[in-house]
KOLLO-854218 format. One record per residue: residue number from 1; residue in one letter; chain; x, y, z of N, C-alpha, C in turn. Coordinates in nm, 3 decimals, always signed. Each point is the difference from the previous one (the first is absolute). Layout:
REM KOLLO-854218
   nr  rest  kette    neast   nnorth      nup   caeast  canorth     caup    ceast   cnorth      cup
  NUM     a      A        X        Y        Z        X        Y        Z        X        Y        Z
...
This chain:
REM KOLLO-854218
   nr  rest  kette    neast   nnorth      nup   caeast  canorth     caup    ceast   cnorth      cup
    1     m      A   +1.513   -2.027  -13.577   +0.113   +0.080   -0.035   +0.103   -0.133   +0.042
    2     s      A   -0.046   -0.131   +0.065   +0.079   -0.103   +0.043   +0.079   -0.038   -0.157
    3     e      A   -0.071   +0.017   -0.112   +0.062   -0.092   -0.093   +0.112   +0.118   -0.054
    4     l      A   +0.039   +0.078   +0.037   +0.106   +0.071   -0.055   +0.119   -0.013   +0.119
    5     n      A   +0.118   +0.011   -0.086   +0.109   -0.036   +0.042   +0.066   +0.133   +0.095
    6     d      A   +0.054   +0.033   +0.109   +0.035   +0.088   +0.069   +0.025   +0.128   -0.057
    7     n      A   +0.082   +0.012   -0.106   +0.047   +0.082   -0.109   -0.152   +0.087   -0.076
    8     m      A   -0.049   -0.101   -0.050   -0.121   +0.042   -0.070   -0.106   +0.053   +0.117
    9     q      A   -0.015   -0.048   +0.148   -0.113   +0.066   +0.068   +0.032   +0.134   +0.046
   10     r      A   +0.134   +0.089   -0.010   -0.010   +0.119   +0.017   -0.039   +0.053   -0.138
   11     y      A   -0.068   -0.033   -0.060   -0.040   +0.080   -0.147   -0.174   -0.056   +0.011
   12     h      A   -0.055   -0.055   +0.110   -0.094   -0.028   -0.007   -0.101   +0.100   -0.046
   13     r      A   -0.002   +0.121   +0.095   -0.099   +0.081   -0.010   +0.050   +0.106   -0.208
   14     q      A   +0.065   -0.030   -0.042   +0.019   +0.070   -0.115   -0.037   -0.097   -0.096
   15     m      A   +0.020   -0.106   -0.038   -0.052   -0.095   -0.014   -0.177   -0.020   -0.021
   16     a      A   -0.023   +0.011   +0.120   -0.189   +0.014   +0.027   -0.060   +0.120   -0.068
   17     f      A   +0.077   +0.057   -0.039   -0.049   +0.130   -0.074   +0.020   -0.023   -0.156
   18     g      A   -0.151   +0.003   -0.077   +0.014   -0.126   -0.081   +0.035   +0.052   -0.151
   19     e      A   +0.043   +0.065   -0.004   +0.091   +0.076   -0.125   +0.141   -0.021   +0.004
   20     i      A   +0.026   -0.083   +0.103   +0.154   -0.006   +0.010   -0.003   -0.198   +0.016
   21     g      A   -0.074   -0.053   +0.092   +0.032   -0.154   +0.027   +0.104   -0.052   +0.019
   22     l      A   -0.010   -0.112   -0.016   +0.124   -0.115   +0.007   +0.093   +0.048   -0.129
   23     t      A   -0.046   +0.030   -0.119   +0.033   -0.029   -0.116   +0.049   +0.130   -0.022
   24     g      A   -0.036   +0.128   +0.054   +0.052   +0.109   +0.000   +0.094   -0.003   +0.112
   25     q      A   +0.032   -0.018   +0.120   +0.111   -0.041   +0.067   +0.075   -0.097   -0.060
   26     r      A   -0.015   -0.070   -0.035   +0.087   -0.101   -0.051   +0.113   +0.112   -0.109
   27     t      A   -0.056   +0.042   -0.092   +0.055   +0.090   -0.082   +0.095   +0.134   +0.055
   28     i      A   -0.074   +0.032   +0.113   +0.065   +0.097   +0.074   +0.153   -0.054   +0.031
   29     q      A   -0.013   -0.094   +0.058   +0.123   -0.084   +0.091   +0.079   -0.062   -0.121
   30     a      A   -0.046   -0.031   -0.146   +0.106   -0.040   -0.084   +0.032   +0.168   -0.078
   31     s      A   -0.020   +0.092   +0.065   +0.066   +0.161   -0.109   +0.146   +0.055   +0.104
   32     s      A   +0.053   +0.058   -0.113   +0.084   +0.075   +0.062   -0.010   +0.207   -0.010
   33     a      A   -0.005   +0.098   +0.063   +0.006   +0.097   -0.031   +0.123   +0.082   +0.035
   34     i      A   -0.010   +0.103   -0.043   +0.150   +0.104   +0.052   -0.069   +0.171   +0.032
   35     i      A   +0.029   +0.005   +0.153   -0.023   +0.147   +0.015   +0.139   +0.065   -0.034
   36     v      A   -0.011   +0.120   -0.048   +0.126   +0.094   -0.015   -0.043   +0.121   +0.068
   37     g      A   +0.098   -0.015   +0.182   +0.000   +0.056   +0.055   -0.099   -0.023   +0.141
   38     v      A   +0.063   +0.009   +0.086   -0.042   -0.070   +0.161   -0.052   +0.086   +0.053
   39     g      A   -0.033   +0.115   -0.016   +0.000   +0.120   +0.100   -0.133   +0.007   +0.015
   40     g      A   -0.105   +0.145   +0.009   -0.104   -0.007   +0.033   -0.110   -0.090   -0.083
   41     l      A   +0.029   -0.002   -0.089   -0.154   -0.080   -0.076   +0.086   -0.175   -0.031
   42     g      A   +0.113   +0.019   -0.007   +0.063   -0.128   -0.019   -0.005   -0.063   +0.107
   43     s      A   -0.003   +0.012   +0.141   +0.028   -0.094   +0.090   -0.139   -0.001   +0.006
   44     w      A   -0.095   +0.043   +0.031   -0.130   -0.014   +0.039   -0.055   -0.141   -0.095
   45     i      A   +0.039   +0.040   -0.130   -0.056   -0.057   -0.139   +0.054   -0.195   +0.063
   46     a      A   +0.173   +0.073   +0.011   +0.062   -0.195   +0.014   -0.065   -0.038   +0.121
   47     e      A   -0.046   +0.040   +0.112   -0.072   -0.052   +0.120   -0.110   -0.074   -0.046
   48     l      A   -0.090   +0.067   -0.088   -0.136   -0.050   -0.043   +0.038   -0.155   -0.065
   49     l      A   +0.079   +0.051   -0.101   +0.005   -0.104   -0.096   +0.049   -0.156   +0.077
   50     v      A   +0.107   +0.034   +0.079   +0.060   -0.094   +0.077   -0.102   -0.092   +0.042
   51     r      A   -0.094   +0.068   +0.119   -0.093   -0.050   +0.043   -0.130   -0.044   -0.073
   52     s      A   +0.018   +0.040   -0.112   -0.091   -0.067   -0.127   +0.017   -0.143   -0.088
   53     g      A   +0.134   +0.004   +0.047   +0.070   -0.126   -0.065   +0.054   +0.002   -0.098
   54     v      A   +0.027   +0.103   -0.032   +0.093   +0.009   -0.142   +0.140   -0.114   +0.001
   55     g      A   +0.007   -0.039   -0.124   +0.119   -0.129   +0.024   +0.124   +0.096   +0.055
   56     r      A   +0.067   +0.050   -0.152   +0.092   +0.073   +0.052   +0.025   +0.151   -0.055
   57     l      A   +0.042   +0.064   +0.074   +0.036   +0.142   +0.020   +0.102   +0.047   -0.023
   58     i      A   +0.025   +0.077   -0.046   +0.119   +0.061   -0.030   +0.008   +0.160   +0.039
   59     i      A   +0.080   +0.070   +0.129   +0.007   +0.106   +0.022   +0.115   +0.066   -0.021
   60     t      A   -0.034   +0.126   -0.079   +0.168   +0.101   -0.017   -0.016   +0.135   +0.062
   61     d      A   +0.107   +0.041   +0.095   +0.020   +0.130   -0.004   +0.126   +0.049   +0.076
   62     n      A   +0.042   +0.078   -0.054   +0.181   +0.019   +0.079   -0.023   +0.125   +0.057
   63     d      A   -0.119   +0.014   +0.095   +0.018   +0.075   +0.123   -0.013   -0.043   +0.117
   64     k      A   +0.031   +0.069   +0.088   +0.010   -0.049   +0.201   -0.140   +0.048   +0.031
   65     v      A   -0.026   -0.032   +0.131   -0.084   +0.028   +0.060   +0.070   +0.110   +0.077
   66     d      A   -0.100   +0.132   +0.018   -0.002   +0.136   +0.049   -0.123   -0.020   +0.090
   67     i      A   +0.011   +0.097   +0.116   -0.072   +0.018   +0.116   -0.094   +0.080   -0.104
   68     t      A   +0.022   +0.059   -0.133   -0.178   +0.083   -0.028   -0.041   -0.103   -0.091
   69     n      A   +0.018   -0.075   -0.024   -0.082   -0.145   -0.065   -0.126   -0.069   +0.082
   70     i      A   +0.067   -0.032   +0.130   -0.081   -0.069   +0.094   -0.154   +0.010   +0.012
   71     h      A   -0.029   +0.167   -0.034   -0.137   -0.025   +0.034   -0.084   +0.015   -0.167
   72     r      A   +0.039   -0.025   -0.078   -0.068   -0.065   -0.116   +0.043   -0.117   -0.030
   73     q      A   +0.133   -0.074   +0.016   +0.058   -0.113   -0.064   -0.031   -0.148   +0.090
   74     g      A   -0.116   -0.052   -0.087   -0.006   -0.142   +0.133   +0.123   -0.062   -0.033
   75     l      A   +0.033   -0.111   +0.112   +0.102   -0.102   +0.033   +0.118   +0.059   +0.068
   76     y      A   +0.006   +0.131   +0.036   +0.128   +0.038   +0.035   -0.058   +0.055   +0.097
   77     d      A   +0.095   -0.007   +0.139   +0.011   +0.080   +0.123   +0.133   +0.052   +0.050
   78     q      A   -0.043   +0.040   +0.092   +0.116   +0.113   +0.078   +0.154   -0.066   +0.010
   79     s      A   -0.010   -0.128   -0.010   +0.117   -0.075   -0.020   +0.064   -0.001   -0.097
   80     h      A   -0.071   -0.026   -0.093   +0.057   -0.015   -0.142   +0.063   +0.184   -0.031
   81     a      A   -0.085   +0.103   +0.000   +0.068   +0.103   -0.015   +0.124   +0.062   +0.114
   82     d      A   +0.013   -0.046   +0.118   +0.111   +0.000   +0.096   +0.080   -0.072   -0.095
   83     a      A   +0.008   -0.084   -0.078   +0.159   -0.095   -0.022   -0.014   +0.057   -0.131
   84     a      A   -0.074   +0.093   -0.101   -0.006   +0.074   -0.124   +0.005   -0.179   -0.085
   85     e      A   -0.093   -0.074   +0.021   +0.032   -0.143   -0.065   -0.124   +0.008   -0.129
   86     p      A   +0.154   -0.061   -0.128   -0.125   +0.002   -0.127   -0.122   -0.029   -0.005
   87     k      A   -0.096   +0.060   -0.040   -0.148   -0.025   -0.011   -0.017   -0.157   -0.052
   88     v      A   +0.116   -0.030   -0.084   -0.051   -0.123   -0.099   +0.001   -0.144   +0.142
   89     t      A   +0.115   +0.039   +0.055   +0.064   -0.079   +0.116   -0.120   -0.038   +0.095
   90     a      A   -0.081   +0.142   +0.075   -0.030   -0.026   +0.108   -0.150   -0.040   -0.071
   91     a      A   -0.082   +0.063   -0.124   -0.100   -0.099   -0.038   -0.012   -0.097   +0.004
   92     a      A   +0.109   -0.119   -0.097   +0.023   -0.077   -0.002   -0.041   -0.104   +0.128
   93     r      A   +0.081   +0.036   +0.087   -0.008   -0.039   +0.132   -0.150   -0.017   +0.058
   94     r      A   -0.032   +0.049   +0.028   -0.163   +0.042   -0.007   -0.058   -0.057   -0.022
   95     l      A   -0.005   -0.001   -0.128   -0.109   -0.084   -0.133   +0.059   -0.154   +0.049
   96     a      A   +0.100   -0.021   +0.010   +0.020   -0.135   +0.019   -0.086   -0.044   +0.165
   97     e      A   +0.020   +0.061   +0.065   -0.074   -0.031   +0.139   -0.148   -0.002   -0.053
   98     i      A   -0.055   +0.087   -0.054   -0.160   +0.011   -0.042   -0.018   -0.149   -0.071
   99     n      A   +0.040   -0.031   -0.119   -0.013   -0.100   -0.051   +0.094   -0.054   -0.057
  100     p      A   +0.072   -0.116   +0.074   +0.114   -0.069   -0.032   -0.008   -0.101   -0.147
  101     a      A   -0.111   -0.002   -0.045   -0.044   -0.091   -0.110   +0.031   +0.105   -0.114
  102     v      A   +0.001   +0.119   -0.014   +0.041   +0.107   -0.100   +0.177   +0.037   -0.053
  103     t      A   +0.015   -0.040   -0.114   +0.160   +0.051   -0.004   -0.003   +0.123   -0.018
  104     i      A   +0.101   +0.059   +0.073   +0.023   +0.167   -0.005   +0.111   +0.006   -0.063
  105     e      A   +0.030   +0.074   -0.117   +0.114   +0.020   -0.064   +0.071   +0.165   +0.013
  106     p      A   +0.066   +0.015   +0.130   +0.022   +0.139   -0.002   +0.110   +0.042   -0.082
  107     r      A   +0.003   +0.115   -0.079   +0.112   +0.045   -0.071   +0.009   +0.172   +0.052
  108     q      A   +0.128   -0.022   +0.052   +0.015   +0.175   +0.040   +0.075   +0.060   -0.117
  109     l      A   -0.059   +0.056   -0.056   +0.043   +0.107   -0.142   -0.161   +0.091   -0.030
  110     r      A   +0.055   +0.078   -0.095   -0.115   +0.048   -0.086   -0.020   -0.038   -0.110
  111     l      A   -0.109   -0.014   -0.034   -0.034   -0.052   -0.163   +0.009   +0.142   -0.082
  112     d      A   +0.049   -0.055   -0.125   +0.030   +0.089   -0.105   -0.005   -0.068   -0.138
  113     a      A   +0.024   +0.047   -0.110   -0.007   -0.075   -0.120   +0.086   -0.078   -0.046
  114     g      A   +0.097   -0.010   +0.122   +0.114   -0.070   -0.044   -0.060   -0.134   +0.040
  115     n      A   -0.015   -0.023   +0.140   -0.002   -0.134   +0.067   -0.154   -0.006   +0.019
  116     i      A   -0.111   +0.064   -0.076   -0.126   -0.080   +0.047   -0.032   -0.140   -0.074
  117     a      A   +0.071   -0.004   -0.118   -0.087   -0.124   -0.032   +0.075   -0.107   +0.103
  118     e      A   +0.142   +0.006   +0.068   +0.062   -0.113   +0.079   -0.065   -0.001   +0.094
  119     l      A   -0.083   +0.129   +0.084   -0.070   +0.007   +0.107   -0.113   -0.079   -0.014
  120     v      A   -0.093   +0.046   -0.127   -0.137   -0.060   +0.004   -0.019   -0.132   -0.026
  121     g      A   +0.088   -0.047   -0.071   +0.041   -0.174   -0.048   -0.122   -0.034   -0.037
  122     r      A   -0.090   -0.083   +0.059   -0.071   -0.089   +0.008   -0.139   +0.050   +0.101
  123     a      A   -0.010   +0.059   +0.038   -0.095   +0.096   +0.056   -0.115   +0.031   -0.102
  124     n      A   -0.100   -0.033   +0.069   -0.129   +0.027   -0.095   -0.090   +0.117   +0.031
  125     l      A   +0.065   +0.054   +0.101   -0.081   +0.178   +0.001   +0.126   +0.080   +0.070
  126     i      A   +0.003   +0.138   -0.048   +0.056   +0.087   +0.053   -0.088   +0.108   +0.080
  127     i      A   +0.044   +0.056   +0.154   -0.075   +0.083   +0.055   +0.094   +0.115   +0.040
  128     d      A   -0.070   +0.079   -0.043   +0.104   +0.156   +0.049   -0.038   +0.057   +0.135
  129     g      A   +0.108   -0.009   +0.043   +0.056   +0.083   +0.144   +0.106   +0.108   +0.020
  130     t      A   -0.030   +0.034   -0.143   +0.124   +0.090   -0.029   -0.021   +0.148   +0.060
  131     d      A   +0.099   +0.153   -0.020   -0.068   +0.060   +0.013   +0.027   +0.146   -0.073
  132     n      A   +0.018   -0.064   -0.137   +0.046   +0.067   -0.109   -0.065   -0.054   -0.172
  133     f      A   -0.040   +0.107   -0.056   -0.064   -0.073   -0.160   +0.118   -0.029   -0.064
  134     h      A   +0.122   +0.027   -0.036   +0.083   -0.055   -0.070   +0.059   -0.137   +0.015
  135     t      A   -0.013   -0.057   +0.123   -0.031   -0.172   +0.049   -0.153   -0.023   -0.036
  136     r      A   -0.053   +0.027   -0.010   -0.159   -0.014   -0.058   -0.007   -0.041   -0.129
  137     f      A   +0.059   +0.129   -0.074   +0.016   -0.041   -0.138   +0.092   -0.127   -0.042
  138     i      A   +0.117   +0.039   +0.040   +0.048   -0.153   -0.021   -0.068   -0.113   +0.041
  139     i      A   -0.051   -0.009   +0.116   -0.118   -0.138   -0.011   -0.094   +0.008   -0.044
  140     n      A   -0.115   +0.044   -0.086   -0.056   +0.064   -0.054   +0.062   -0.108   -0.205
  141     d      A   +0.140   +0.063   -0.029   +0.007   -0.017   -0.096   +0.070   -0.142   -0.002
  142     y      A   +0.054   -0.037   +0.101   +0.041   -0.134   +0.002   -0.135   -0.144   -0.002
  143     a      A   -0.088   +0.096   +0.111   -0.169   -0.091   -0.027   -0.061   -0.037   -0.109
  144     v      A   +0.031   +0.115   -0.104   -0.108   +0.010   -0.086   +0.096   -0.087   -0.111
  145     k      A   +0.129   +0.011   +0.021   +0.115   -0.064   -0.127   -0.043   -0.179   +0.006
  146     h      A   -0.018   -0.029   +0.144   +0.030   -0.144   +0.007   -0.167   -0.038   +0.086
  147     s      A   -0.125   +0.052   -0.070   -0.111   +0.008   +0.057   -0.034   -0.043   +0.152
  148     l      A   +0.034   +0.043   +0.088   +0.019   +0.002   +0.122   -0.063   +0.097   +0.086
  149     p      A   -0.110   -0.056   +0.111   -0.064   +0.104   +0.072   +0.069   +0.059   +0.088
  150     w      A   -0.054   +0.143   +0.027   +0.039   +0.048   +0.080   -0.060   +0.106   +0.123
  151     i      A   +0.000   +0.030   +0.101   -0.100   +0.092   +0.056   +0.093   +0.122   +0.049
  152     f      A   -0.064   +0.136   -0.066   +0.088   +0.126   +0.066   -0.115   +0.064   +0.073
  153     a      A   +0.057   +0.079   +0.097   -0.059   +0.091   +0.100   +0.111   +0.086   +0.081
  154     g      A   -0.028   +0.100   +0.052   +0.083   +0.106   +0.039   -0.094   +0.083   +0.124
  155     v      A   +0.066   +0.004   +0.072   -0.068   +0.078   +0.131   +0.109   +0.126   +0.030
  156     v      A   -0.051   +0.156   +0.040   +0.075   +0.107   +0.024   -0.099   +0.050   +0.066
  157     s      A   -0.009   +0.063   +0.166   -0.064   +0.130   +0.033   -0.139   -0.133   +0.068
  158     a      A   -0.116   +0.024   -0.053   -0.126   -0.075   +0.010   +0.026   +0.002   -0.130
  159     e      A   +0.030   -0.033   -0.101   -0.108   -0.035   -0.120   +0.109   -0.114   -0.052
  160     a      A   -0.066   -0.061   -0.090   +0.020   -0.116   -0.061   -0.041   -0.054   -0.097
  161     q      A   +0.039   -0.103   -0.103   -0.024   -0.024   -0.099   +0.029   -0.166   -0.045
  162     i      A   -0.088   -0.098   -0.039   +0.064   -0.150   -0.053   -0.099   -0.005   -0.125
  163     m      A   +0.098   -0.078   -0.077   -0.061   -0.073   -0.128   +0.069   -0.142   +0.001
  164     s      A   -0.085   -0.034   -0.054   +0.045   -0.178   -0.046   +0.015   +0.011   -0.173
  165     v      A   +0.140   -0.065   -0.036   +0.014   -0.013   -0.102   +0.044   -0.133   -0.089
  166     i      A   -0.091   -0.063   -0.089   +0.006   -0.121   -0.051   +0.039   -0.020   -0.144
  167     p      A   +0.083   +0.020   -0.067   +0.049   +0.064   -0.075   -0.061   -0.119   -0.132
  168     g      A   -0.035   +0.064   -0.085   -0.089   -0.044   -0.132   -0.142   +0.007   -0.004
  169     q      A   -0.034   +0.041   +0.167   -0.146   -0.008   +0.032   -0.057   +0.178   +0.073
  170     t      A   +0.082   +0.015   +0.056   -0.036   +0.155   +0.079   +0.144   +0.113   -0.071
  171     a      A   -0.051   +0.079   +0.030   +0.094   +0.148   +0.016   +0.126   -0.031   +0.039
  172     c      A   +0.105   +0.049   -0.029   +0.132   -0.017   +0.057   +0.005   +0.125   +0.044
  173     l      A   +0.147   +0.027   +0.084   +0.013   +0.142   +0.077   -0.003   +0.112   -0.118
  174     r      A   +0.080   -0.059   -0.077   +0.009   +0.115   -0.130   -0.101   +0.046   -0.068
  175     c      A   -0.090   -0.064   -0.002   -0.148   +0.022   -0.047   -0.065   +0.129   +0.101
  176     v      A   +0.020   +0.002   +0.137   -0.091   +0.091   +0.073   +0.149   +0.114   -0.004
  177     f      A   +0.121   -0.016   +0.090   +0.101   +0.100   -0.033   +0.090   -0.003   -0.082
  178     d      A   +0.021   +0.092   -0.126   +0.080   -0.007   -0.057   +0.173   -0.039   -0.004
  179     a      A   -0.007   +0.088   +0.152   +0.184   +0.043   +0.020   -0.038   -0.034   +0.131
  180     p      A   +0.139   -0.027   +0.061   +0.024   +0.054   +0.208   -0.023   +0.130   -0.049
  181     p      A   -0.049   +0.033   +0.158   -0.009   +0.190   +0.023   +0.175   +0.009   -0.032
  182     p      A   +0.014   +0.150   -0.047   +0.126   +0.060   -0.016   +0.082   -0.008   +0.151
  183     p      A   +0.115   -0.053   +0.053   +0.107   +0.058   +0.122   -0.079   +0.056   +0.067
  184     c      A   -0.018   -0.056   +0.161   -0.018   +0.130   +0.065   -0.155   +0.048   +0.015
  185     s      A   -0.050   -0.009   -0.081   -0.122   +0.036   -0.053   -0.137   -0.084   +0.088
  186     d      A   +0.036   -0.119   +0.055   -0.062   -0.088   +0.012   +0.027   +0.004   +0.160
  187     p      A   -0.124   +0.032   +0.120   +0.041   +0.031   +0.119   +0.021   -0.176   +0.073
  188     t      A   +0.154   -0.012   +0.077   -0.022   -0.132   +0.037   -0.055   -0.026   +0.192
  189     c      A   +0.006   -0.106   +0.052   -0.083   -0.011   +0.127   +0.127   +0.089   +0.064
  190     r      A   +0.065   +0.035   -0.033   +0.136   +0.033   +0.130   -0.005   +0.177   -0.026
  191     q      A   -0.055   +0.059   -0.132   -0.056   +0.119   -0.004   -0.165   +0.036   +0.064
  192     a      A   -0.087   -0.074   -0.042   -0.136   +0.003   +0.029   -0.052   -0.024   +0.104
  193     g      A   +0.075   -0.130   +0.070   -0.038   -0.094   +0.106   -0.110   -0.075   -0.063
  194     v      A   -0.039   -0.128   +0.091   -0.087   -0.132   -0.036   -0.083   +0.019   +0.108
  195     l      A   -0.102   -0.080   -0.006   -0.127   -0.020   +0.089   +0.028   -0.157   -0.012
  196     g      A   +0.071   -0.057   +0.133   +0.041   -0.171   +0.004   -0.107   -0.066   -0.024
  197     p      A   -0.116   -0.003   +0.040   -0.143   -0.073   -0.023   -0.014   +0.020   -0.158
  198     a      A   +0.005   +0.093   -0.091   -0.018   +0.010   -0.104   +0.090   -0.099   -0.058
  199     v      A   +0.140   -0.037   -0.014   +0.087   -0.078   -0.052   -0.056   -0.119   +0.047
  200     a      A   -0.027   -0.031   +0.118   -0.070   -0.140   +0.031   -0.121   -0.022   -0.099
  201     t      A   -0.106   +0.106   -0.034   -0.082   -0.083   -0.034   +0.002   +0.001   -0.178
  202     i      A   +0.108   +0.076   -0.053   +0.023   -0.028   -0.125   +0.099   -0.087   -0.028
  203     a      A   +0.040   -0.082   +0.086   +0.091   -0.111   -0.027   -0.086   -0.103   +0.002
  204     s      A   -0.121   -0.009   +0.130   -0.108   -0.101   -0.024   -0.031   -0.008   -0.123
  205     m      A   -0.005   +0.143   -0.087   -0.120   -0.062   -0.100   +0.090   -0.032   -0.101
  206     q      A   +0.144   +0.028   +0.011   +0.087   -0.091   -0.102   -0.002   -0.150   +0.031
  207     a      A   +0.013   -0.020   +0.103   +0.005   -0.131   +0.078   -0.132   -0.079   -0.092
  208     i      A   -0.139   +0.048   +0.017   -0.107   -0.045   -0.051   +0.036   -0.033   -0.154
  209     e      A   +0.033   +0.114   -0.062   -0.034   -0.006   -0.142   +0.154   -0.129   -0.016
  210     a      A   +0.090   -0.035   +0.075   +0.098   -0.069   -0.029   -0.076   -0.143   +0.038
  211     v      A   -0.093   -0.009   +0.086   -0.022   -0.137   +0.037   -0.081   -0.032   -0.107
  212     k      A   -0.091   +0.114   -0.025   -0.088   -0.057   -0.153   +0.081   -0.057   -0.108
  213     i      A   +0.122   +0.071   -0.048   +0.077   -0.073   -0.093   +0.083   -0.097   +0.025
  214     l      A   +0.051   -0.055   +0.113   +0.061   -0.097   +0.048   -0.069   -0.128   +0.027
  215     s      A   -0.144   +0.038   +0.017   -0.128   -0.148   +0.028   -0.014   +0.004   -0.161
  216     g      A   +0.035   +0.048   -0.110   -0.024   -0.033   -0.113   -0.178   +0.076   -0.026
  217     r      A   +0.000   +0.097   +0.041   -0.149   +0.083   -0.004   +0.034   +0.141   -0.055
  218     s      A   +0.103   +0.067   -0.076   +0.033   +0.107   -0.064   -0.136   +0.028   -0.034
  219     d      A   -0.102   -0.027   -0.042   -0.123   +0.026   -0.089   -0.076   +0.134   +0.139
  220     a      A   +0.033   -0.049   +0.121   -0.061   +0.082   +0.137   +0.102   +0.111   -0.020
  221     i      A   +0.100   +0.061   -0.034   +0.059   +0.102   +0.031   -0.064   +0.134   -0.057
  222     s      A   +0.050   +0.090   +0.075   -0.043   +0.169   -0.021   +0.050   +0.056   -0.139
  223     p      A   -0.038   +0.006   -0.074   +0.081   +0.060   -0.120   -0.001   +0.148   -0.046
  224     v      A   -0.022   +0.028   +0.113   +0.043   +0.169   -0.035   +0.042   +0.070   +0.133
  225     l      A   +0.047   +0.120   -0.017   +0.089   +0.064   +0.096   -0.101   +0.056   +0.113
  226     t      A   +0.033   -0.011   +0.084   -0.091   +0.001   +0.097   +0.084   +0.111   +0.138
  227     k      A   -0.062   +0.148   +0.012   +0.088   +0.077   +0.090   -0.060   +0.020   +0.117
  228     f      A   +0.091   +0.012   +0.097   -0.069   +0.032   +0.137   +0.043   +0.143   +0.060
  229     n      A   -0.078   +0.063   +0.097   +0.026   +0.101   +0.103   -0.061   -0.047   +0.099
  230     f      A   +0.066   -0.054   +0.079   -0.044   -0.090   +0.141   -0.045   +0.161   +0.090
  231     w      A   +0.084   +0.073   -0.017   -0.040   +0.116   +0.131   -0.139   +0.060   -0.062
  232     a      A   +0.022   +0.038   -0.120   -0.146   +0.056   -0.098   -0.096   -0.075   +0.039
  233     n      A   +0.000   -0.181   -0.029   -0.102   -0.088   -0.025   -0.070   -0.017   -0.122
  234     t      A   +0.117   +0.035   -0.108   -0.055   -0.009   -0.089   +0.067   -0.166   -0.120
  235     i      A   -0.068   -0.018   -0.098   +0.051   -0.097   -0.111   -0.042   +0.055   -0.088
  236     q      A   +0.075   -0.031   -0.092   +0.043   +0.006   -0.153   +0.019   -0.090   -0.073
  237     r      A   -0.112   -0.058   -0.067   +0.033   -0.091   -0.119   +0.017   +0.039   -0.141
  238     i      A   +0.117   -0.045   -0.038   +0.001   +0.053   -0.136   +0.059   -0.079   -0.147
  239     s      A   -0.090   -0.018   -0.070   +0.025   -0.069   -0.077   +0.116   -0.045   -0.109
  240     a      A   +0.044   -0.132   +0.017   +0.170   +0.042   -0.064   -0.028   -0.108   -0.117
  241     t      A   -0.039   +0.062   -0.148   +0.032   -0.091   -0.078   +0.111   -0.028   -0.101
  242     k      A   +0.027   -0.118   -0.079   +0.142   -0.002   -0.058   +0.003   +0.064   -0.127
  243     s      A   +0.126   +0.127   +0.005   -0.034   +0.134   -0.051   +0.082   -0.061   -0.137
  244     p      A   -0.059   +0.018   -0.085   +0.026   -0.065   -0.193   +0.151   +0.085   +0.005
  245     d      A   +0.034   +0.103   +0.040   +0.110   +0.074   -0.001   +0.095   -0.011   +0.102
  246     c      A   -0.033   -0.085   +0.094   +0.115   -0.038   +0.080   +0.133   -0.049   -0.007
  247     p      A   +0.122   +0.069   -0.001   +0.111   -0.070   -0.069   +0.049   -0.136   +0.085
  248     c      A   -0.049   -0.019   +0.119   +0.053   -0.113   +0.064   -0.104   -0.168   -0.073
  249     c      A   -0.140   -0.006   +0.062   -0.076   -0.118   -0.034   -0.072   -0.014   -0.125
  250     a      A   +0.045   +0.144   -0.088   -0.077   +0.017   -0.133   +0.078   -0.046   -0.085
  251     a      A   +0.126   +0.093   -0.008   +0.141   +0.049   -0.087   +0.131   -0.102   +0.027
  252     g      A   -0.036   -0.080   +0.122   +0.116   -0.070   +0.027   +0.117   +0.049   +0.032
  253     h      A   +0.021   +0.123   +0.051   +0.136   +0.107   +0.036   +0.006   -0.042   +0.147
  254     f      A   +0.075   -0.088   +0.000   +0.068   +0.028   +0.182   +0.120   +0.102   +0.026
  255     d      A   -0.026   +0.098   -0.002   +0.115   +0.119   +0.030   +0.069   -0.034   +0.114
  256     y      A   -0.082   -0.004   +0.105   +0.054   -0.034   +0.155   +0.054   -0.084   +0.013
  257     l      A   -0.013   -0.104   -0.062   +0.054   -0.140   +0.031   +0.126   +0.004   -0.090
  258     n      A   -0.013   +0.067   -0.097   +0.137   +0.000   -0.084   +0.090   +0.121   +0.024
  259     a      A   -0.067   +0.086   +0.084   +0.096   +0.108   +0.066   +0.146   -0.036   +0.045
């Protein structure tokens, strides 16, 4: 380890994993990612990617820290809730303390069809930390249109799902879900509750998929939709194949991006 400089020594155990190595680590450090939403999923993902050495991380969220967030959202504590501090401000400060070599770009706003291009910019990967399908469909449209990988996930109650999308290679979100659920039909964490460790578990899985992609090993991603019920101890892997009838990746109709 003596031949590594101080900044590289922090990644020694990660580089010792043969699938990453020095080459993969340098690729991670040259990469850029955006996390859309730094709540339950996004806060844990942000910490794990900063610890993994991503070169540049954009975090976007328009919410403030609330006492009800703390049980499932990493990076935040009582002082942030007491001050009702913007999540991106609190997160950026903590992430800089964890790894000052990473460039953190906080953006206090909600991603939509009008600002996604400016927000994503030169990012190599989009990571879903949102809480609604409409925003995910905007992300999917943009990712497919610009051949940009992204990682979808969601957690409600003790149930969760995750899928990585590599445009041109894997199914996109609209291959699996034709349209977002009707308004008010999809329960939220506020309505159905959420198990904090379930959130951290799925965020860790998203971070693993992100490290694969950012290290140049997108061939190792899981190309299926995986569903979990952590309370009932069940796992369901659903084959996600590119649909020839998909309005997005097959027909090239970007309905949510153009709305």
